[in-house]
C-alpha positions in Angstrom: 15.7 17.5 -46.9 13.4 15.1 -48.8 9.8 15.6 -48.2 7.9 12.7 -46.5 4.1 12.4 -46.7 2.4 12.1 -43.3 -1.1 11.6 -44.7 -0.7 7.8 -44.1 2.0 6.9 -41.6 1.1 3.2 -41.3 4.0 1.4 -39.8 3.4 -1.8 -41.9 2.1 -0.6 -45.3 5.0 -1.4 -47.6 3.9 -4.8 -48.6 0.3 -3.8 -49.3 -1.0 -2.2 -52.5 -3.7 -0.3 -50.6 -5.0 0.5 -47.2 -7.2 -1.8 -45.1 -11.0 -1.9 -45.4 -12.8 0.5 -43.2 -14.2 -2.3 -41.0 -10.6 -3.6 -40.5 -9.3 -0.2 -39.8 -12.0 0.4 -37.2 -11.3 -3.0 -35.6 -7.6 -2.5 -35.5 -7.4 1.0 -34.1 -6.3 1.3 -30.5 -5.1 4.9 -30.3 -8.4 5.8 -28.6 -7.2 4.1 -25.4 -3.4 3.6 -25.8 -2.8 7.3 -26.3 -2.3 7.5 -22.5 1.0 5.7 -23.1 2.4 8.6 -25.2 4.7 9.9 -22.5 6.1 6.5 -21.9 6.5 5.8 -25.6 8.5 9.0 -25.9 10.7 8.0 -23.0 11.4 4.7 -24.8 12.2 6.6 -28.0 14.7 8.9 -26.3 16.5 5.8 -24.9 16.4 4.1 -28.3 17.7 7.2 -30.0 20.7 7.2 -27.7 21.5 3.6 -28.3 21.3 4.1 -32.0 23.8 6.9 -31.7 26.1 4.7 -29.7 25.8 2.1 -32.4 26.8 4.6 -35.0 23.4 4.6 -36.7 22.7 8.3 -35.8 25.3 11.0 -35.8 25.7 13.3 -32.8 24.0 16.1 -34.8 21.1 13.8 -35.7 20.8 12.6 -32.1 20.5 16.2 -30.9 17.8 16.9 -33.5 15.9 13.8 -32.6 16.0 14.5 -28.9 15.0 18.1 -29.4 12.1 17.0 -31.5 11.0 14.3 -29.0 11.2 16.9 -26.2 9.1 19.4 -28.2 6.6 16.6 -29.1 6.3 15.6 -25.5 5.5 19.2 -24.5 2.9 19.5 -27.2 1.3 16.2 -26.1 1.2 17.3 -22.5 -0.4 20.6 -23.5 -2.9 18.9 -25.8 -1.6 20.7 -28.9 -0.6 17.4 -30.5 -3.2 14.8 -30.6 -3.8 11.6 -32.5 -6.0 11.7 -35.6 -8.6 9.3 -37.0 -5.9 8.0 -39.3 -3.5 7.0 -36.5 -3.8 3.4 -35.7 -2.1 3.5 -32.4 0.1 5.6 -30.1 3.3 4.6 -32.0 1.9 5.6 -35.3 0.7 9.0 -34.0 4.0 9.8 -32.5 6.0 8.7 -35.5 3.8 11.0 -37.5 4.7 13.8 -35.1 8.4 13.1 -35.6 8.1 13.0 -39.4 6.3 16.3 -39.4 9.2 17.8 -37.4 12.2 16.0 -38.8 11.2 14.6 -42.3 13.1 11.4 -43.2 15.3 11.7 -40.1 12.2 10.9 -38.0 12.0 7.5 -39.8 15.5 6.5 -38.6 14.2 5.9 -35.1 12.3 2.9 -36.2 15.5 0.9 -36.8 16.0 -2.0 -34.5 12.6 -1.9 -32.8 9.1 -3.0 -33.5 5.7 -2.1 -32.2 5.8 -5.5 -30.4 8.7 -4.5 -28.1 7.6 -0.9 -27.9 4.1 -1.6 -26.6 5.4 -4.2 -24.1 7.9 -1.6 -22.8 5.4 1.3 -22.8 2.8 -0.8 -20.8 5.4 -1.9 -18.2 6.5 1.7 -17.8 3.0 3.0 -17.4 1.9 0.2 -15.0 5.0 0.5 -12.8 4.2 4.2 -12.4 0.5 3.6 -11.8 1.3 0.9 -9.2 3.1 3.4 -7.1 0.3 5.8 -7.4 -2.2 3.1 -6.3 0.2 2.1 -3.5 0.2 5.7 -2.2 -3.6 5.7 -2.2 -3.8 2.3 -0.5 -1.4 3.6 2.2 -3.6 6.7 2.6 -6.7 4.5 3.2 -4.7 2.3 5.6 -3.6 5.5 7.5 -7.2 6.7 7.8 -8.3 3.4 9.3 -5.3 3.4 11.6 -6.1 6.9 12.8 -9.7 5.9 13.6 -8.2 2.8 15.4 -6.0 5.1 17.4 -9.1 7.1 18.5 -10.9 3.9 19.5 -8.3 1.8 21.1 -10.4 1.5 24.2 -13.8 1.4 22.6 -15.4 -2.0 23.2 -17.5 -3.5 20.4 -19.3 -6.8 19.5 -17.0 -9.2 17.7 -18.9 -11.3 15.2 -18.8 -14.6 13.4 -21.5 -15.6 11.0 -22.7 -12.0 11.5 -23.8 -13.1 15.0 -22.4 -11.7 18.2 -19.4 -13.8 19.3 -17.0 -12.2 21.7 -16.3 -8.6 22.8 -13.4 -6.9 21.0 -11.8 -3.5 20.7 -13.2 -1.5 17.8 -9.6 -0.6 17.0 -8.9 -4.3 16.5 -11.8 -4.5 14.0 -10.5 -1.5 12.1 -6.9 -2.7 12.1 -8.2 -6.1 10.7 -9.0 -4.1 7.6 -5.6 -2.5 7.5 -3.7 -5.9 7.4 -5.0 -7.0 4.0 -4.2 -3.5 2.6 -0.6 -4.0 3.9 -0.5 -7.3 2.1 -1.8 -5.6 -1.1 1.1 -3.2 -0.8 3.5 -6.1 -0.4 2.0 -7.6 -3.6 2.4 -4.4 -5.5 6.1 -4.2 -4.5 6.7 -7.8 -5.4 4.9 -7.3 -8.7 7.0 -4.3 -9.4 10.2 -6.3 -9.0 9.1 -8.8 -11.6 7.8 -6.1 -13.9 11.1 -4.2 -13.9 12.4 -6.0 -17.0 12.8 -4.2 -20.3 11.5 -5.7 -23.6 13.1 -3.0 -25.7 15.6 -4.5 -28.1 13.6 -7.7 -28.7 12.2 -6.3 -31.9 9.3 -8.2 -33.4 10.4 -11.4 -31.7 14.0 -12.3 -32.7 16.0 -9.3 -31.5 18.0 -7.2 -33.9 21.1 -7.6 -36.1 22.0 -4.0 -35.3 24.6 -3.5 -32.6 22.1 -2.3 -29.9 22.6 -2.4 -26.2 19.3 -3.5 -24.4 20.9 -3.5 -21.0 21.8 0.2 -21.2 18.4 1.0 -22.5 16.9 -0.9 -19.6 18.9 1.0 -17.1 18.0 4.3 -18.6 14.3 3.5 -18.4 14.5 2.4 -14.7 14.4 -1.3 -15.3 16.6 -3.7 -13.5 17.6 -5.7 -16.6 16.7 -6.5 -20.2 14.5 -9.5 -21.0 16.4 -12.8 -21.2 14.4 -14.1 -24.2 13.3 -12.0 -27.1 10.2 -14.1 -27.8 9.0 -14.0 -24.2 9.8 -10.3 -24.2 7.1 -9.5 -26.7 4.6 -12.3 -25.8 4.7 -12.0 -22.0 1.7 -10.4 -20.4 2.1 -12.1 -17.0 2.8 -8.6 -15.7 -0.6 -7.4 -16.8 -2.4 -10.5 -15.4 -0.6 -10.4 -12.2 -1.3 -6.7 -11.6 -4.9 -7.3 -12.4 -5.0 -10.1 -9.8 -3.6 -7.6 -7.3 -6.1 -4.9 -8.2 -8.9 -7.5 -8.1 -7.9 -8.6 -4.6 -7.7 -5.0 -3.6 -11.2 -4.6 -4.9 -12.3 -7.6 -2.8 -10.7 -6.1 0.3 -12.4 -2.7 -0.4 -15.7 -4.5 -0.9 -15.5 -6.2 2.5 -14.7 -2.9 4.1 -17.6 -1.3 2.2 -20.0 -4.0 3.3 -19.1 -3.5 7.0 -19.6 0.3 6.7 -23.0 -0.4 5.1 -23.9 -2.5 8.1 -22.4 -0.1 10.6 -24.4 2.8 9.3 -27.7 1.0 9.2 -30.5 1.8 11.7 -30.2 -1.8 13.0 -26.5 -1.3 13.9 -26.1 2.5 14.3 -22.4 2.2 15.1 -21.2 4.8 12.6 -22.4 8.1 11.2 -21.1 9.2 7.9 -20.1 12.8 7.1 -22.6 14.4 4.8 -19.9 14.9 2.2 -19.4 11.2 1.9 -23.1 10.1 1.8 -26.0 10.6 -0.5 -29.7 10.9 -0.3 -32.9 9.7 -1.9 -34.8 11.4 -4.8 -38.1 10.5 -3.1 -37.4 9.9 0.6 -36.0 13.0 2.2 -34.9 11.3 5.4 -32.5 8.9 3.7 -28.7 9.0 4.2 -27.1 6.3 2.1 -23.6 4.9 2.3 -23.2 5.1 -1.5 -19.4 5.3 -1.3 -19.2 2.0 0.5 -21.7 0.5 -1.9 -19.9 1.6 -5.0 -16.6 0.2 -3.6 -18.5 -3.0 -3.1 -19.9 -2.9 -6.6 -16.6 -2.1 -8.3 -15.0 -5.3 -7.1 -17.0 -7.2 -9.7 -15.6 -4.9 -12.4 -12.0 -5.5 -11.2 -12.4 -9.3 -11.0 -13.9 -9.2 -14.5 -10.9 -7.4 -15.9 -8.6 -10.2 -14.5 -10.8 -12.9 -16.0 -10.9 -11.2 -19.4 -7.1 -11.0 -19.7 -6.5 -14.5 -18.4 -9.1 -15.8 -20.9 -7.5 -13.8 -23.7 -4.0 -15.2 -22.9 -4.8 -18.8 -22.4 -4.7 -20.1 -26.0 -2.2 -17.8 -27.6 0.8 -19.2 -29.5 4.2 -17.5 -29.3 5.2 -14.8 -30.0 3.1 -11.7 -30.6 -0.6 -12.0 -31.6 -3.0 -9.1 -32.1 -5.2 -10.6 -29.3 -2.7 -8.8 -27.0 -4.3 -5.5 -27.9 -7.0 -6.6 -25.4 -4.6 -6.3 -22.5 -4.6 -2.6 -22.1 -8.2 -1.6 -21.6 -8.7 -3.9 -18.6 -5.4 -2.7 -17.1 -6.3 0.9 -17.7 -9.8 0.4 -16.3 -8.4 -1.2 -13.1 -6.1 1.7 -12.5 -8.8 4.2 -13.2 -11.3 2.4 -11.1 -9.1 2.2 -8.0 -7.9 5.8 -8.5 -11.6 6.8 -8.2 -12.6 4.5 -5.3 -9.6 4.8 -3.0 -9.7 8.6 -2.3 -13.5 8.4 -1.8 -13.2 5.6 0.7 -10.3 7.3 2.5 -12.3 10.4 2.9 -15.3 8.5 4.1 -13.3 6.6 6.7 -11.3 9.6 7.9 -14.5 11.7 8.5 -16.9 9.1 9.8 -18.1 9.4 13.4 -17.9 6.3 15.5 -20.8 6.0 18.0 -18.7 4.6 20.9 -21.6 4.5 23.3 -23.7 2.2 21.0 -20.7 -0.1 20.4 -20.0 -0.4 24.1 -23.7 -1.1 24.8 -23.8 -3.8 22.1 -20.6 -5.5 23.1 -22.1 -7.9 25.8 -25.4 -8.5 24.0 -26.0 -12.0 22.7 -24.2 -13.8 25.5 -20.9 -12.8 24.0 -19.2 -13.3 27.4 -20.1 -17.1 27.4 -16.6 -18.0 26.3 -15.2 -16.1 29.3 -17.2 -18.4 31.5 -15.9 -21.5 29.8 -12.3 -20.3 30.0 -12.9 -19.5 33.7 -13.9 -23.1 34.3 -10.9 -24.3 32.4 -8.6 -22.3 34.6 -10.1 -24.2 37.5 -9.2 -27.5 36.1 -12.5 -28.4 34.2 -11.8 -30.1 30.9 -12.9 -27.7 28.1 -15.4 -30.2 26.7 -17.2 -30.1 30.1 -16.8 -26.4 30.4 -18.3 -25.9 27.0 -21.3 -28.1 27.9 -21.8 -26.4 31.2 -21.7 -22.9 29.7 -24.0 -23.9 26.9 -26.6 -25.0 29.5 -26.2 -21.7 31.2 -26.8 -19.8 28.0 -29.8 -22.0 27.1 -31.3 -21.3 30.6 -30.7 -17.5 30.2 -32.3 -17.5 26.7 -35.3 -19.3 28.0 -35.6 -16.8 30.9 -34.8 -13.8 28.6 -32.0 -12.9 31.0 -28.4 -11.8 30.4 -25.5 -13.8 32.0 -24.7 -11.2 34.6 -28.4 -11.2 35.7 -28.3 -14.8 37.0 -28.3 -15.2 40.8 -25.8 -17.2 42.7 -28.4 -19.9 43.5 -29.4 -20.2 39.8 -25.7 -20.5 38.8 -25.2 -23.3 41.3 -28.4 -25.1 40.2 -27.0 -25.2 36.6 -23.6 -26.5 37.8 -22.2 -26.5 41.3 -18.8 -25.5 39.8 -20.4 -22.1 38.7 -19.6 -20.3 41.9 -20.1 -16.6 42.6 -16.5 -15.9 41.6 -17.5 -16.4 38.0 -18.8 -12.9 38.0 -15.3 -11.6 37.8 -15.2 -12.5 34.1 -18.8 -11.3 33.3 -17.8 -7.9 32.1 -16.5 -6.6 28.8 -13.6 -4.8 30.3 -12.4 -8.0 32.0 -12.8 -10.0 28.8 -10.7 -7.5 26.9 -8.1 -7.2 29.6 -7.7 -11.0 29.6 -6.6 -11.0 26.0 -2.9 -10.5 26.4 -1.4 -12.7 23.6 0.2 -11.0 20.6 -2.3 -10.3 17.9 -5.3 -10.5 20.2 -7.9 -7.9 21.1 -6.6 -6.8 24.5 -5.5 -3.2 25.0 -1.8 -3.9 25.0 -1.7 -6.3 22.0 -3.9 -3.8 20.0 -1.6 -0.9 21.0 1.4 -2.9 19.9 -0.3 -3.7 16.6 -1.2 -0.1 16.1 2.4 1.0 16.6 3.7 -1.6 14.2 1.2 -0.6 11.6 2.0 3.1 11.9 5.7 2.3 11.4 5.0 0.1 8.4 2.9 2.7 6.8 5.7 5.2 7.1 8.0 2.9 5.2 5.3 2.3 2.5 4.9 6.1 2.1 8.6 6.2 1.3 8.3 3.4 -1.4 5.3 4.9 -3.1 7.0 8.3 -3.3 10.0 6.8 -5.2 9.6 7.2 -9.0 9.5 3.9 -10.9 11.4 5.4 -13.8 13.9 8.3 -14.1 12.4 11.6 -14.9 
């Protein structure tokens, strides 16, 4: 076997008389962050080795040697025994060095018919498809925690708000399930994204495909993709799949932020609706009495980071000519950061929600405050034939009178009701309770006991289906 030097395993050095300047080398290096793609790069190399053998470019014996070396290299990477060095420009360079160390010149045969351009596009799709299922599982866990709390508080009345002002009584379960619905849509988006991302760039080469008799469709199937890319230029230049996933993660961040903001409010002294478990709260370094909802606040803060990653990638992409440009190196760090950020935030939020104590007594006491039953009065008048415009005006005068007298609606006497409007008879009292207001909401999707119970059952069934999807591997093992 001829000896091959592995001191400098640059994948592009043949045309150059010397190495790059130190500043250029430092600017170009990406192995510090793309090393996490090593397992996926090795999977692509295994599939590529097999297609080279089918094309007659590797003998059966050589294929066996290559596959054994790739397997050994994968084990050493997983165990941390093989690591990139300061001389390795990227994950591809590092792994080729590992193959050359084990196979000599035979290791160099694997480069035939592929480029770092189609390799990195393939590796990143493999990684993100796997990561998306992991995030989907964590989203489903958070949705399940919210759903379980909703199950416990199906009959807990609460103030429903608009403009952060008391509006109408609702079931607290309805409020919790309102946070589940966007998470279910996020799961839908992840699955839709995955279907579009399940396209293999391997075989596109640098941009023009290969003159070697390769089989991109077989490689795609082996790697768990649904098909090979239809256009080799688009295959290496496309980063829609990164931008689209970053949109999904940014929107997830926004949804988590809105949940976090509500928890911050609910746990404040002014609200006092929820008490956090000590394990999911923090204190103050100076004020010993403090119990802060830092998990919720961090979820709220991380939304800006996730939105920033999306903006960074869209801005990087907007002026690029086809096909591959080195600017595309900037796609990975925002994508990795989004995955890592949500992988930190979601379990913490899930634990916080699952262990929080809901103060049902305080919620029930707050439900009628702020004249939240006024709409019930207006609707009661409508059911008696009063045009809603008039019913609205009449109820508004009733509320204004109560506000001036510092009285609640149910405290108004029959005579005072009649003085405001003779159509406000004593029978209006039948709607001046939170229970009657909730019971009256019977339409699908509303806050009445049956519609909320129906919604709860539907959400639980849907979450079970999502757990099945997130458990399915994106790529063959």
